Phi, psi and omega in degrees: 000122178294318175271142171286160178307328185286344181230017180272130186247125183239125173252126177251112176265120179232168171293317182200181166243053184193155170101295186235190187283339175290324176291314177295329170301306185306316185289313180298313175292336172296320176307312182287325180297315182295321181296346174252027168087003175282128180280120187251129174239135170261133165245133166232148180253355171234139185281073177218116179226113170235338179277151176286129184222167170231154184100180182281148176243122167252114180262109177266004177296125183263196177282113181295346185273355185289133178241167168058229188292318178307319181289321180289324180293320175310304183300319182296315178297320181296319176296317175299318181289332178291310186295320180291328186291321180280340166302308181280338184246137178246127180243149170292322180208141172250130175255105177271114191257359190276157162287164196223083183253343185262099191301297188307307180308304181301322178299321180289316179295316183283335182259338183241329188276308181285120184251014186228156175300143182228155185232138185252122179272141169233099191270358188217153171294335178292093185297333176297343179274346182251326182250092184295151180255148005293167186297324187295336180284315173319302179311314189293324186277315183285327175294335179269356181274164183292322182193160175248121183255116179256151178264008177208158177290324183291323176296314182298315188286350180278335179236001187290338177289331178278339188229052189293342180279349184241129180305143190228132183219160169243122174236121175286152177298148186268169168238132169272082194295329182290316182288322180300322186276336175286320188270346185288341182271358175303137184291134174229143188270073175229125181256358184242156177298144176206161168254164186227134171237152181221133177164177184273143175257024179297317182225192181252027182295316186281353176050044180296338175296320181280327170304305181303315176298317177300317183301322184292325185280335187278181178280354188295317181298322179288339176262012180056034175259119182273172173229125178252134177237123172256138180145179186206164172151182186287345176282355188296311178306321181299316184300311182303323172301317177296320181299312183298317181294336181273359181063033186245013185297341186268357185233348179244119194236131177253102181269013182065194175284134178236146174296333188223094181279353192291322176297334179287316176301316184296325183264349178290145165312300170204164177257145180241146176222119185238041186284157171292310179211172182213190170236282171219082199301117183294325179306318179291310189288328180291314178304305186297312182305326182275356174108002185255118180304167188224149168234125189215144167303142175274064180273165174278123004224168164116319182302321177291345176269355184244314188271123173256108184307137175067012168250314172236000184171196177226122176264122191258138178308139193305120176069023181260097185291322177311304182294326177295316178291326172298314179310300183302317179293326176294320176290341175261345185250332186261089184297321178301319179297309183305315191283328173301311178297321180293318180297320189272349191303305183300314180298327180298339178239027180289341182283355176261008180300137184314317178294327174292311184289318178308319185293325172303318176292304184304319172302315175302316173315297185304315192283324191248349182245000000 
């Protein structure tokens, strides 16, 4: 690494610093990098900041309510501001952490706006979010990158044959165990037993509607075990209507986005994940780190690289609702299984502690820059 950590300049470009696992990654890793003496700059394109981060921030997010010509003018100004920023600032590395769905825009940004070496993150198995079409545009963007970083081995294997000319590496999402265990003790006003789900209501990737339907059909309501879902987004009102229609409003609770989810992980019996697809789901590793077992679909990708079934949780055949309900029932009925998974939970993700993952990144910087 030509620059020492004390004068190394790193720019992380994200959609926002709120909401999902990719954004949490940016915020969390910036704290580690700054602790190592690296100067971190964030650029976000949506005006949403709820995660704690370190470094300087350039917020390019405009008013989401603008329409028509005003929206286009706003986008042009944002692009000009981005271009000017990279003209004036020199970085040792740019980490592009965003989804990439606007093909021509991404081609211009990566070939003409970025004036420093860049690295591309792929946080989801939904390749269309990161590899814009037509294919030649993706090749032009990714072949120029210093490396492609996947957050799971399954993601890496899904594209590695198409991008053999660019180094491909896997860095798992980290866990800030110190902060997590400090914040888990915050008081929450919940007096009943519950299982937990966490995620965005922005789209239906998390399939909370299917979770609610399975919960309503299961034994959990009759045993007075509630379901809490943390998260927010445009689909929340539709889900609330479904809950009313199932006569479960007294057992299913939509608590919205919370600043500190860790007390909910800590007090939950277990955490559930019913996604169509994932990347390396933070919800699972944070739950396990706090000592709470998990029940999750074996969806692409991530759960199979986190869960050792019947050791720290249950890995359910992908999208098999019958087996998922059986898995939830086993967790409340088989006390030996539950206690074994709970005992193993925290230790099973120790290799994901922030200092360990952070050192892998620093080693890569030294070796490749």
